[in-house]
C-alpha positions in Angstrom: 39.9 128.7 160.5 41.2 131.2 158.0 43.9 129.5 157.8 42.9 126.0 157.4 40.0 127.1 154.7 43.0 128.7 152.3 45.2 125.6 152.6 42.3 123.3 151.9 41.4 124.9 148.8 44.9 125.3 148.0 45.1 121.7 147.9 42.1 120.7 146.6 42.4 123.3 143.6 46.2 122.1 142.9 46.2 120.6 139.1 49.6 119.6 137.3 48.3 122.6 134.9 51.4 124.1 133.0 53.8 120.1 133.6 52.3 116.8 131.9 50.9 117.6 128.2 47.1 117.1 129.5 46.2 120.5 131.6 43.9 120.4 134.3 44.2 116.6 135.3 43.6 116.0 138.5 46.3 115.2 141.0 45.6 112.0 142.2 45.6 110.6 139.2 48.6 111.0 138.2 50.3 108.1 139.4 48.0 106.5 137.1 49.5 107.3 133.7 52.3 105.5 133.3 54.6 109.3 132.5 58.4 108.9 132.2 60.5 112.3 131.7 62.9 110.2 129.7 60.6 109.4 127.0 59.4 113.2 126.6 55.9 112.1 127.9 55.8 115.3 130.8 56.0 119.2 129.5 59.9 119.5 130.2 61.8 121.1 131.9 60.6 119.0 135.3 61.9 118.7 138.4 61.3 114.8 140.1 61.9 113.1 143.4 63.8 109.6 143.1 61.5 108.5 145.9 64.0 105.6 147.2 66.6 108.1 147.4 64.3 109.9 149.5 63.7 107.2 151.9 67.0 106.0 152.0 68.5 109.3 153.2 66.2 109.6 155.3 66.3 106.1 156.8 70.5 107.1 156.8 70.2 109.8 158.4 67.6 108.8 161.7 70.0 106.2 162.4 72.8 107.7 162.4 70.2 110.8 164.5 69.8 108.0 167.1 72.8 106.6 167.2 74.5 110.1 167.9 71.9 110.6 170.7 70.2 114.0 168.9 66.5 114.4 167.4 65.9 116.2 164.1 63.4 118.6 163.2 63.8 118.6 159.4 63.5 122.4 157.9 60.5 122.4 155.6 61.9 125.5 153.9 64.0 123.2 151.3 60.9 121.7 149.7 58.1 123.5 151.3 56.1 120.2 150.7 53.7 119.2 153.6 53.9 116.0 152.1 57.7 115.6 152.6 57.6 116.9 156.8 54.8 114.7 157.3 56.8 111.9 155.5 60.4 113.1 157.4 57.8 113.3 161.6 55.9 110.0 160.8 59.1 108.3 160.2 60.8 109.6 163.9 61.8 113.5 163.1 60.8 115.4 166.5 58.8 118.2 164.5 59.1 120.5 162.0 61.8 123.8 161.0 59.9 127.2 159.7 61.7 130.2 158.7 59.4 132.9 158.5 55.3 133.0 159.7 54.6 132.4 156.2 55.9 128.6 156.2 54.5 128.4 159.8 51.1 128.9 158.5 51.4 126.0 155.8 52.7 123.5 158.1 50.1 124.1 160.7 47.3 124.3 158.2 48.8 121.7 157.1 48.7 119.3 160.6 51.8 119.6 162.0 51.8 119.4 165.9 55.4 120.8 166.6 57.1 123.8 165.2 60.3 125.4 165.9 60.3 128.8 163.9 64.2 129.3 163.6 64.7 133.1 163.5 63.3 136.3 164.1 60.0 137.3 162.9 60.6 141.1 163.4 58.7 143.5 165.0 55.7 143.9 167.0 53.3 143.8 163.6 54.5 140.2 163.0 54.3 139.4 166.6 50.1 140.5 166.0 50.4 138.1 162.7 52.2 135.2 164.6 49.5 135.5 167.6 46.5 135.2 165.0 48.3 132.2 163.3 48.7 130.6 166.8 45.7 131.5 168.8 43.8 129.4 165.5 45.9 126.5 166.5 46.2 126.7 170.1 47.1 123.0 170.9 50.7 123.5 169.1 54.2 123.1 170.4 55.6 126.0 169.2 58.9 127.1 170.1 60.7 130.8 168.0 64.2 132.2 168.4 65.0 135.9 169.7 68.5 137.4 170.0 67.6 140.5 171.6 64.5 142.0 173.7 63.2 143.9 170.7 62.7 140.5 169.3 61.0 139.3 172.8 58.9 141.8 172.5 57.4 140.5 169.5 56.8 137.5 171.0 55.2 138.5 173.6 52.7 140.5 171.3 51.9 136.9 169.5 51.3 135.4 172.7 49.3 137.8 174.3 46.9 137.9 170.7 47.3 133.6 171.0 46.4 133.7 174.4 49.4 131.8 175.5 50.7 131.5 178.7 53.6 129.6 177.8 55.0 130.2 174.4 59.0 128.7 174.3 61.5 131.5 173.1 65.1 129.6 172.4 67.8 132.5 172.8 69.4 132.0 169.3 73.7 132.8 169.7 75.3 134.2 166.0 78.1 135.3 163.8 77.4 136.0 160.2 73.9 136.6 160.8 70.8 137.2 163.5 72.0 135.5 166.6 73.4 137.8 170.0 76.7 138.3 169.4 78.5 138.2 173.5 77.4 137.7 177.1 75.5 140.9 177.2 73.1 140.2 174.6 72.5 136.6 176.1 71.8 137.9 179.6 69.8 141.2 178.2 67.2 138.6 176.3 66.8 136.0 179.0 65.9 138.9 181.5 63.3 139.9 178.8 61.9 136.7 178.7 61.8 136.6 182.2 60.0 139.7 182.4 57.5 138.9 180.3 54.3 136.8 180.7 53.2 134.6 177.8 56.7 133.2 177.4 58.9 131.2 179.1 62.6 130.4 178.2 62.7 126.8 176.3 66.8 126.4 175.6 69.4 127.9 173.4 69.7 128.1 169.2 72.8 128.6 166.8 73.5 128.5 163.2 77.0 127.1 162.4 76.9 127.0 158.5 77.0 130.8 159.2 80.6 130.6 159.9 81.4 129.0 157.6 84.8 129.7 154.6 86.6 128.4 152.3 89.1 127.1 154.3 88.1 124.0 156.3 90.4 124.7 159.2 89.9 128.1 159.8 85.8 126.6 159.6 86.2 124.2 161.8 88.2 127.0 164.3 85.0 128.9 164.0 82.5 126.6 165.0 84.3 125.2 167.6 84.2 128.6 168.8 80.6 129.3 167.8 79.8 125.7 170.0 81.1 126.9 173.1 79.9 130.0 173.1 76.3 127.8 172.7 77.2 126.3 175.7 77.8 128.8 177.7 74.4 130.4 176.4 72.9 127.2 177.7 74.2 127.7 181.0 73.0 131.0 181.9 69.7 130.1 180.8 69.5 126.8 183.1 71.0 128.9 186.0 67.0 131.0 184.8 65.0 127.7 183.8 66.0 125.1 186.9 64.2 121.9 186.3 62.8 122.8 183.0 63.7 120.3 180.0 65.4 122.7 177.4 66.2 121.7 173.7 69.8 123.6 172.1 69.1 123.7 168.8 72.0 123.3 165.2 73.2 121.9 162.8 72.4 122.4 158.6 73.1 120.0 156.7 77.0 120.4 156.0 77.9 120.0 159.7 75.5 117.9 161.3 78.3 115.5 163.2 80.8 118.4 164.2 77.5 120.1 166.0 76.7 117.0 167.6 79.8 115.8 169.2 79.8 119.8 170.4 76.7 119.7 171.7 75.6 116.1 173.0 78.2 115.9 175.8 76.5 119.4 177.2 72.6 118.2 177.2 74.2 114.5 178.3 75.5 116.3 181.3 73.0 117.9 182.7 70.2 114.8 182.3 66.6 117.4 181.1 68.0 118.6 177.6 68.0 117.5 174.1 70.1 118.4 171.0 67.8 119.4 168.2 69.3 119.6 164.3 67.6 121.8 161.5 69.1 119.5 158.7 66.6 119.7 155.8 68.5 119.8 152.4 70.2 116.4 153.2 67.3 114.3 152.5 67.7 115.3 149.0 71.6 115.5 148.8 72.8 117.1 145.6 75.5 116.1 142.7 77.3 119.7 143.7 78.0 121.4 147.4 76.5 118.4 149.5 78.1 115.9 147.2 81.2 117.6 148.4 79.8 118.4 152.4 79.2 114.4 152.5 83.0 113.7 151.2 84.0 116.4 154.2 82.2 114.5 156.5 84.0 111.0 155.7 87.2 112.8 155.9 86.2 113.8 159.9 85.0 110.4 160.3 82.2 109.3 158.4 78.8 108.7 160.0 78.7 106.3 163.1 76.0 104.4 163.6 76.0 101.9 166.5 80.0 101.6 166.6 80.0 101.3 162.8 81.6 103.5 160.6 79.6 104.1 157.6 80.4 106.9 154.6 78.3 109.6 154.2 79.1 110.4 150.1 78.1 107.1 149.6 75.0 106.7 151.9 73.4 109.8 151.1 72.4 109.3 147.7 70.8 112.6 145.3 67.1 112.2 144.7 66.7 115.0 142.7 66.9 115.1 139.0 65.7 117.7 136.6 64.5 116.7 133.1 65.0 119.2 130.1 65.2 119.0 126.0 67.4 119.9 123.6 66.1 122.5 122.1 68.7 123.5 119.2 72.0 122.5 118.0 73.2 125.1 116.7 77.1 124.7 116.4 79.4 121.5 116.1 80.3 122.3 119.9 77.0 123.9 121.4 73.5 122.7 122.3 70.7 124.6 123.9 68.8 122.5 126.5 65.2 124.3 127.7 66.1 125.4 131.3 67.4 128.0 132.4 67.8 130.4 135.9 64.1 130.1 136.3 64.4 126.3 136.8 67.2 125.3 138.6 69.6 126.5 141.2 72.9 127.8 140.1 74.8 129.9 143.1 76.7 126.9 144.5 77.4 125.5 141.1 75.5 124.3 137.6 73.3 121.8 136.8 75.3 118.8 136.3 74.4 116.0 132.7 73.6 112.6 134.0 72.8 110.7 131.2 70.8 111.1 127.9 67.7 109.7 126.4 66.2 109.3 123.3 62.9 108.3 122.4 62.8 106.8 125.8 66.3 104.6 125.4 69.5 105.2 127.5 72.4 106.8 124.7 75.3 105.2 127.1 78.3 107.6 127.8 76.5 110.3 126.3 76.3 112.9 129.1 79.9 112.4 130.0 81.0 114.6 126.4 78.6 117.0 128.1 78.9 120.0 130.5 76.4 123.0 131.1 78.7 126.2 130.8 76.0 129.0 131.3 72.4 129.5 131.8 70.0 133.0 131.0 66.3 132.6 132.0 65.0 130.2 129.8 68.0 128.5 128.3 71.1 125.8 129.4 74.1 126.4 127.1 75.8 123.4 126.8 79.6 122.2 125.7 79.3 119.2 123.3 82.3 117.3 122.3 83.5 118.0 118.6 82.1 114.4 117.2 79.2 114.0 119.7 75.8 112.6 118.2 73.8 114.2 120.7 70.4 115.8 119.0 67.5 117.5 119.0 64.6 116.4 121.0 66.7 114.1 122.9 65.9 114.0 127.1 68.9 115.2 129.5 68.2 114.0 132.8 70.5 117.0 135.3 72.1 116.9 138.9 71.8 120.0 141.1 73.6 121.7 143.6 71.8 123.0 146.7 68.4 121.8 146.9 67.0 124.5 148.7 67.7 127.2 145.7 66.3 124.7 142.7 63.1 123.6 144.6 61.8 127.0 145.3 61.5 127.1 141.7 58.3 124.7 141.4 55.3 124.4 142.3 55.1 120.8 141.7 58.0 117.8 142.3 57.0 114.7 140.6 58.4 112.0 142.6 59.7 108.6 140.1 59.8 104.9 141.1 62.8 102.6 140.6 62.0 102.4 137.1 61.9 106.4 136.0 57.7 106.1 136.1 56.1 109.0 137.5 54.3 108.2 140.9 52.6 111.3 142.6 53.0 114.6 142.1 54.2 116.6 145.8 52.9 120.6 145.3 55.0 123.1 147.0 53.8 126.0 148.9 56.3 128.8 149.0 53.6 131.6 149.1 
């Protein structure tokens, strides 16, 4: 049980070192400290999770999934928090998605029993690593992607080492990144699975976000074409695997509605297939890229749940906040805040000032006069209105854009209740 013991040792040794003012406090004791980042009780910067918003996003999306006739394996790469992955599964998710063997090891060691590895794993050396991992968890349901005979060979090596007789392989269709590009590649992958002991055809998969462009019309046409190819590949897999339950997997956090409309009819017509989404970032939402994506969902008709239409932009609430202190006011129009590229995502937009606190008291409308103009490693540069009263020591709560590239900068996420009090610490395991 090498992987389990390593997880346990990491979990038991995790403390809040570097996060609160008191180093070495056991993680289990955080909830009783009555800390509030708005009062500066924590060493800043800090990243927090609005617990109520996260639960509301979870419940809304799972309701939509049930109504739309799809299931979801939330992608754990977004938070890499076993606690959050478990909470989503316990609320009704099918299982958990991971991106690589390292992430699979973390989730398996934490007790997850159904994983989708939504990626090719590499060559035979990677197959040996996966085989050693799966050998420690013989009862876990496991599915992985392949887009070529070479990828199938790596999974065959994993199955051999793990002693598995039926390792599930999803044939991946692709454009823009990995995935079989044409029918010949799909047929070659199917044939390789059928010719290999220890493997079975589990279905097909794709990722529509890889074909997105800045042009909305072009994006919809590209996704439609990819869905047509996926449905055609599913027919080939079904012909090769008659009578077996199959998975059709796609769907990130921006075009999940489009994917469901395209794929559910084929799954329903088949009668023994399910559409499995892999959305992960939408459970956190944001003030940037996903706020814009949810507005596009509304323009496409919104979230239809049991016949009633709901607004995605209003329903999904940003759950993450980055807290930082004003370090300097060197010029009348400039403030320097204590966070930078090491702390916040910036690939899909800079953080947005939401609220300013002074000695724990919210300063009305002060954040509206601020904007982040650039980041360096440890500093954020804020444009400030000439008459702003922003002062050194003020604490600012920022919204972020793109949870996936913000959460991976943090070893610990702090849960907050409705009063802004820290409820728990959630260790991340990005490795």
